[in-house]
C-alpha positions in Angstrom: -36.8 1.0 66.1 -35.7 4.2 64.7 -37.2 5.3 61.3 -34.7 7.5 59.5 -36.2 9.8 56.3 -34.1 9.3 53.0 -34.2 11.8 50.0 -37.1 10.2 48.8 -40.9 9.9 49.7 -41.9 6.7 51.5 -38.4 5.1 51.9 -36.6 5.0 55.2 -33.4 3.8 56.3 -34.3 1.7 59.5 -32.3 1.2 62.9 -33.5 -1.6 64.7 -33.2 -1.8 68.7 -30.0 -4.2 69.1 -29.8 -5.9 73.0 -26.1 -6.9 73.8 -25.1 -9.1 76.1 -22.3 -11.4 76.8 -23.6 -14.0 74.5 -23.9 -11.8 71.6 -27.1 -9.6 70.4 -30.3 -9.8 69.4 -33.0 -7.4 67.1 -36.5 -8.2 65.5 -35.9 -7.5 62.2 -39.4 -7.7 61.4 -42.7 -6.7 63.5 -45.9 -6.0 62.1 -47.1 -3.8 64.7 -44.0 -1.6 65.3 -43.9 -1.1 61.5 -47.0 0.0 61.0 -47.3 2.1 63.5 -44.2 3.9 62.2 -46.1 4.2 59.0 -44.7 1.1 57.0 -48.3 -1.0 56.3 -46.8 -3.6 53.5 -47.7 -7.4 53.6 -44.4 -9.2 52.7 -45.0 -12.2 50.7 -41.7 -13.7 50.1 -38.0 -13.5 51.5 -35.1 -13.9 49.3 -31.2 -14.7 50.5 -28.3 -13.7 48.2 -24.6 -14.6 48.9 -21.9 -12.7 47.1 -18.4 -12.6 46.3 -16.3 -9.0 46.9 -17.1 -6.4 43.7 -20.5 -8.3 42.9 -23.0 -5.7 42.2 -26.5 -7.0 41.9 -29.0 -4.5 40.2 -31.0 -1.9 39.5 -33.8 -4.5 39.2 -37.7 -3.3 40.1 -40.9 -4.9 38.7 -43.5 -3.6 37.0 -47.3 -3.4 37.8 -49.4 -4.5 38.9 -46.9 -6.7 40.4 -44.5 -4.5 41.8 -42.9 -4.9 45.1 -41.8 -3.1 48.1 -38.7 -4.6 49.6 -37.1 -4.5 53.3 -33.5 -5.0 52.7 -30.5 -6.2 54.9 -27.0 -7.1 55.1 -26.7 -9.9 57.3 -23.0 -10.8 56.6 -20.2 -8.4 55.5 -21.3 -4.9 54.5 -23.0 -3.6 51.0 -23.2 -0.3 49.0 -27.2 -0.4 48.8 -28.5 2.1 45.7 -32.4 3.0 45.2 -33.2 5.1 42.2 -36.9 6.8 42.3 -38.6 6.0 38.8 -41.8 7.6 39.8 -42.8 9.8 36.6 -43.8 13.1 38.4 -42.2 12.8 41.5 -39.6 15.8 42.2 -37.0 13.0 43.0 -37.6 11.3 39.8 -34.3 9.8 38.3 -32.5 10.5 41.6 -30.5 7.9 43.3 -29.2 7.5 47.1 -26.8 5.1 48.4 -26.5 3.6 52.0 -23.9 1.3 53.7 -25.6 -1.6 55.0 -23.4 -4.1 57.0 -23.8 -7.1 59.4 -22.3 -4.9 62.0 -24.6 -2.1 61.9 -28.0 -4.1 61.4 -29.3 -1.1 59.6 -31.9 -1.8 57.0 -33.9 -0.5 54.2 -37.5 -0.2 53.2 -37.2 0.5 49.4 -41.1 1.4 48.2 -42.7 0.4 44.6 -41.7 2.6 42.0 -38.0 2.2 42.6 -35.1 0.6 41.2 -33.1 -1.3 43.7 -29.1 -3.2 43.7 -26.1 -2.8 45.5 -23.0 -3.6 44.9 -20.3 -5.8 47.8 -17.6 -3.5 49.8 -16.4 -7.4 52.3 -14.7 -10.2 51.0 -18.3 -11.6 50.8 -21.8 -10.9 51.8 -25.0 -11.9 52.6 -28.4 -10.2 52.0 -31.7 -10.8 53.0 -34.9 -9.1 52.0 -38.7 -9.2 52.4 -40.9 -8.7 49.4 -44.8 -7.6 49.1 -45.1 -9.3 45.9 -43.8 -12.8 44.5 -41.4 -13.0 41.8 -42.5 -12.5 38.4 -40.4 -12.9 35.5 -42.8 -11.2 33.1 -42.8 -8.3 35.6 -39.1 -8.4 35.8 -37.4 -5.4 34.6 -34.2 -3.3 35.4 -31.5 0.0 34.8 -28.5 0.1 33.9 -25.9 -0.4 36.7 -24.1 2.3 35.1 -26.4 4.9 33.2 -24.6 8.2 32.7 -27.5 10.3 33.0 -28.1 8.6 37.1 -24.2 8.8 37.3 -24.5 6.4 40.3 -21.5 6.8 42.3 -20.6 2.8 42.8 -17.7 2.7 45.3 -16.4 -0.1 43.5 -14.9 -0.3 39.6 -14.9 -3.5 37.1 -18.0 -4.9 39.4 -19.0 -8.7 39.2 -22.1 -8.4 37.1 -24.6 -11.3 35.6 -25.4 -11.0 31.6 -28.8 -10.3 32.5 -28.0 -6.9 34.8 -25.3 -5.7 31.6 -27.8 -5.7 29.2 -30.6 -3.7 31.0 -31.5 0.0 29.1 -30.7 3.3 30.7 -33.8 5.2 32.5 -34.5 7.5 29.6 -35.4 4.3 27.5 -37.7 2.8 29.8 -41.3 3.3 29.5 -43.3 4.9 32.6 -44.2 2.3 34.6 -44.7 4.2 37.7 -46.1 7.6 38.4 -47.4 10.0 41.5 
């Protein structure tokens, strides 16, 4: 496993070691000891799995303390543009975003610590995304940021995304309370 630094303290792009032979391939998507040795000491309690059609955009989601979630995200079918936004007040990267292509071909994963909004859009005909969460889904703690917040100016690689009503109605980052701080 290779950890690749992102622009954000605590967030990592992860390249797993893939073993290939004539039968196909094998990789470890989660190994607590290996992740702890790399400095990621997170206990995951829930796995989520979504299937989405081309141009679907899900996000930008997070949960507030005390139910904040770290996530380990991977795309197991197709490809996605995965985006995180630093929402930790006082962070030198507060309000900045970063995107990474995750795909079933590359096997790359993204570790998203608590204090970040997360979302993705589907680049392929369809995509399946699986992610581990460090806390259970808690509707009372669920929040979001507008996917098209003009202050964030996220460079989504699609136009006219397929959105849920909830994702259409999220506020801009500047209108949110400071839920996280460093």
